[in-house]
N, C-alpha and C positions, 0 to 999 in steps of 0.2 A: 385813350383815355378807364381803366375803372373805376366803379362807383356800383356802392352797396345799399338796393335800395326795399323798401321795408313796406310795407302795404297793410294799412288794414290788418294790423295783426294785433293779436288775441291770442293769452294764454294764461297758465293757472300755473296753482304750488297746493297739492295736496287739497284738491275738491275747490279753488278760491281763487276766482277769477283775479290774476293784478295787471296785465295789461289788458290791452278795452278798446282797441279799434285805432293802434299808434301808428304811422305814417309817418315815416323820413329818410331823403335822403342823402350819400353824406359822396359826395366824388372827389378822387383821388388828387391832392392839392388843397383840398380846402381843408379847414379847420371848426369844426361845427362848437358849441357845449348843449350840453345838456342841462337842466340847474331848474331847479324842488323840490319842494318840503319832506319830507322822512314819511318813507309808508306808498310813494307816486309809482316809483316801479323802474323807480330807474336802474341800479343793480339785474332785475328783473331783466330788463334790457340786456342788455351786456352778455352775463351767462349765458341766456336764452340762443345771444348771437352766433355766441361760443362753442354753443352744444351740449351745455350741460346737461344731462338728462333725467333731473327734477320738475327742469318745469316743462309742460305740459303745452304747445302750442294746439290749441286747438280750430283756429281760422284764421286765412290769414297769407300772407308770400311773405319770405322773404331770395329779394335775387344778387350773385355777386358775380360779378364774370363770366354773362347769361346762362350763371348757370342759380340750381335753385337751391339757395344754402341749406333748406332747412330738410333733405335728401341724404344730406352730410353727415356724417361724422366731423364728433372735435375733432382728429387728426386730420384730417380730410379741407377742412375748414381753414385749419392754419396752412397746410398745404400752398393751400388757391391763396396765400397774400392773405390772410387778417387773423389778427393781434389780439390779445387781450391784456391789459396790464391790471393786478389784481389788487381789492382793497386791500385782501386777508394776504402780504406770501404766505406762502406754506412752507415750514422750514424743512431741510433734505440736509439729517446731521452722515455725517462720508463721503459727501459727494461735490467737490472744490466747483467752485463758480465755476473754473475752466474746464472741468474735464461737462457740467453738464450741457455748458455753448455748442460746447463740440461735439458729445452724444444728435443733440435736437440736429446742426448742421446737418451731422453725417446725416439726420434721419430722411431733415428735408430734401435732400441730395440722393440719398437711394428712393426712393420710389419716383423722384425725377426720372432717375435711370438708375435699374436691377443692378445692372455694371458695376453703377461706383463705388467705389472704391476705402470711398472717405478721405477727407480733406489732408490730403498733406498735412503730417505737423507743426513744421516749418511754417507753413501757408498762415494756416489756423493762429499758429501765437503773435502772426505780426499783422494778421487782421486785427486780434483782440489786443491788438498793445495798439494799433491807429484806434479802436472807438474807444480805449477808455482813458485815451489820450484826449481824445475828442471831447468827453463827458467831466474832462478832469478827477481822474480816479488813480487813487494806489494802485500799482501793477502788486505791491502784496494782496490785494483784493482777489485776483482768480484766483489762490492756492487756497483761502478761507471755503467752510464748508456752507454752500447752497442757502441765507439769510438763515443759518446757526449761532446766535448772538447779535444776529443781527440788531442797529436802533432801524426807529422808523422811516430812518431819514436813508438809511444804507440796507435795507427792505426795496424801497420805492425805486433806489437806485439800480439796484442789480435787476429790476427787471425791463426799466427802460435799457441795460445793458444787452439784455437779450430783442432787448428790440431791435438795438441797433445792429445787433448778429443776424438776426432773423430777415431785416430787410423787408415786412412787412406793405403793404400798399393800403389798405387799411389797418387802423388802432384805434382798439377800445380802452380808455383809461376808463380805468373806472376807481374815483372818490382818490384820483393817487396822492391828492393833498393833502387824507386821511391822517390826522395825528404824527404832523411834521410842525414844530416850530418854523417859526419865517426864514430863519436864513437854510433850509433843510428842502419848504419847498420852494426858492428859486436857486438855489440847487438840483433840485429834479428840475425843475419847468428851464432852466440854462439847458442840460439833458435836450428835452426836448424837440424845443426849439431851433438844438440843432441840428438835429436830423428830420425836422420839417422842410418843405421843395414841393417839386411837384411831381416827384413819384409819392408822399405818402397822404392818405388823409388821418385825418384827425378826429374821433369824437370823443367830449372830453369830457366826464359826469359830474359834476360835482357841488357842494350846499352852496359854497357860498364865494362869492362875487373878485374876490382877494390872487382867487389862485389865476385868474383872467389880468388880477394888475402882470402880469408876466408871458403865460398863453395867450395869448391875442386872438381870437377868435374873429372870422368872418362871419359867424353865424350864430347866431342861441337861440333856442326854444325853449320852454316852461311846459315840465310837466304835473299835469291834477291828472286824480282819479285815472293813471290808467293810459295816456293816454297823451299828444302836441295838446296844447290848446292858444299854449300862443309862441309867434316868432320874430324875430326879427334882430339889430345886427349887435354891435358892445353895448351900445346904450343902451338896449334892450338891463341887461348886465347891470350896470351903473345904476340904469332905472328902480330894480329889485333891492339893493343895495338901499336905496334912500326909502322904501319902501315900502317895503316887505312886501307877501304872496300874497295881503289882502285883499288889493283891487283887483287882481288873476282871479281870485277864488269868487270874488263877488262877481266879476265880468261870467266868468265858467255858468254858475250857479244864473242869473239873468237870460246865456245862450238854453241853457236846457227846459226852461221855462215857455 
């Protein structure tokens, strides 16, 4: 069983330290949620794990499938089985959803076997149809340009469709609920739940407990000041919803003293 192991991770951007000793382990089959106020480093963690070049790791370790993730490029991390659903997906006019996904699948196949000639078109169409039906997406979606003119909900559903096609072992969802109304959030969450199982570990990054009404985590972690300061079960998210973050800040400040 694969696991993502983060040990005492310190990360800076433009000379400012954002992550200040974060440690966390996510295993296949588990669903973890990370919560915290703005500016605590949640998205920094997501981009660092995926290898964004603007984020400088100054110390710490990240291991995945017995490999030092910090030594790998972003595409190598993806091929290893890591996936990031972006908070703000980029539009790519002129490239259809179907062509984008087929190119991504073929890139992964070619990396595993340089002699691979790519997935046959009919096989890919059948897989895409199956995944879109599972996610309750209209077939016309595949012919649209990726994220071009998409609503917030459509962009997030496109991210989940990518996750379904690439079949990662660990998926990071960076504030998937950002900008979504309740109906769109429910539809996206249903897609995530449809993909969940023993072969997928999920790290859900969110501000609010409301997403966790639909995606049920086994573990909830609270981030403050660039590190995880509190961990627990689903009840921890409910407590945050009722009490806010002040009690966590007070406890954290007392422990620092």
